[in-house]
C-alpha positions as CSV (number, residue, x, y, z in Angstrom):
1,X,88.2,86.6,55.3
2,X,91.7,88.0,54.9
3,X,94.4,87.1,57.5
4,X,95.5,90.1,59.6
5,X,99.2,90.6,59.3
6,X,99.7,93.0,62.2
7,X,98.8,93.2,65.9
8,X,95.3,94.6,66.3
9,X,95.0,97.8,68.4
10,X,92.2,100.1,69.4
11,X,92.0,103.7,70.4
12,X,89.3,103.4,73.1
13,X,89.3,100.1,74.9
14,X,92.3,99.6,77.2
15,X,92.6,103.2,78.1
16,X,92.5,104.3,81.7
17,X,89.8,106.9,82.7
18,X,89.7,109.2,85.7
19,X,85.9,108.8,85.9
20,X,83.1,106.7,84.5
21,X,81.7,110.0,83.2
22,X,84.7,110.2,80.8
23,X,83.5,107.0,79.1
24,X,80.1,108.4,78.1
25,X,79.8,109.0,74.4
26,X,81.8,107.8,71.4
27,X,79.7,104.7,71.2
28,X,81.2,102.4,68.6
29,X,79.3,101.8,65.4
30,X,79.9,98.3,64.0
31,X,79.3,97.0,60.5
32,X,77.0,94.0,60.5
33,X,78.6,91.6,58.0
34,X,76.1,88.8,57.4
35,X,72.7,90.5,57.5
36,X,70.7,92.4,55.0
37,X,70.2,92.6,51.3
38,X,73.1,92.0,48.9
39,X,74.8,95.3,48.0
40,X,73.7,97.0,51.2
41,X,75.8,97.8,54.2
42,X,74.2,97.9,57.7
43,X,75.8,99.4,60.7
44,X,74.6,99.2,64.4
45,X,75.5,101.3,67.4
46,X,76.9,99.1,70.2
47,X,75.2,100.8,73.1
48,X,76.3,98.0,75.4
49,X,79.7,99.7,75.5
50,X,78.2,102.7,77.4
51,X,78.7,102.6,81.2
52,X,75.1,101.7,82.0
53,X,74.7,99.8,78.7
54,X,72.1,102.4,77.6
55,X,71.5,104.9,74.9
56,X,70.3,107.3,77.6
57,X,73.7,107.7,79.3
58,X,74.7,110.8,77.3
59,X,71.2,112.4,77.7
60,X,71.2,111.8,81.5
61,X,74.7,113.2,81.9
62,X,73.8,116.3,80.0
63,X,70.6,116.9,82.0
64,X,72.6,116.6,85.3
65,X,75.4,118.8,84.1
66,X,72.9,121.5,82.9
67,X,71.1,121.3,86.2
68,X,74.4,121.9,88.0
69,X,75.3,124.8,85.7
70,X,72.0,126.5,86.1
71,X,71.9,125.9,89.9
72,X,68.7,123.7,89.7
73,X,70.8,120.9,91.1
74,X,73.2,121.3,94.0
75,X,76.3,119.1,94.7
76,X,75.1,115.9,96.5
77,X,71.5,116.6,95.8
78,X,69.4,113.5,95.0
79,X,67.0,113.4,92.1
80,X,63.3,113.2,92.9
81,X,63.2,109.6,91.6
82,X,66.1,108.6,93.8
83,X,64.5,110.2,96.8
84,X,61.3,108.4,96.2
85,X,63.1,105.0,95.9
86,X,64.9,105.7,99.2
87,X,61.6,106.6,101.0
88,X,59.9,103.5,99.5
89,X,62.7,101.2,100.8
90,X,62.7,102.7,104.3
């Protein structure tokens, strides 16, 4: 492996965000160096970089934002799943 001659820097990690919502998306895709067939290059998405370590973060955020835009969800309103969990724990 070649020796790196400069200081390594990244565009994403180390930045300050105003909200965890700002961190959703732009999941890094990383080349897997030592797996696979010779002559093939394999990449994997590193979903563990997402706020909830899930591929569903972007989907969930878009569903909530569309619900708010359409008026189906009101500010502070709980989802039916969350309401059920609160009732079950009471």
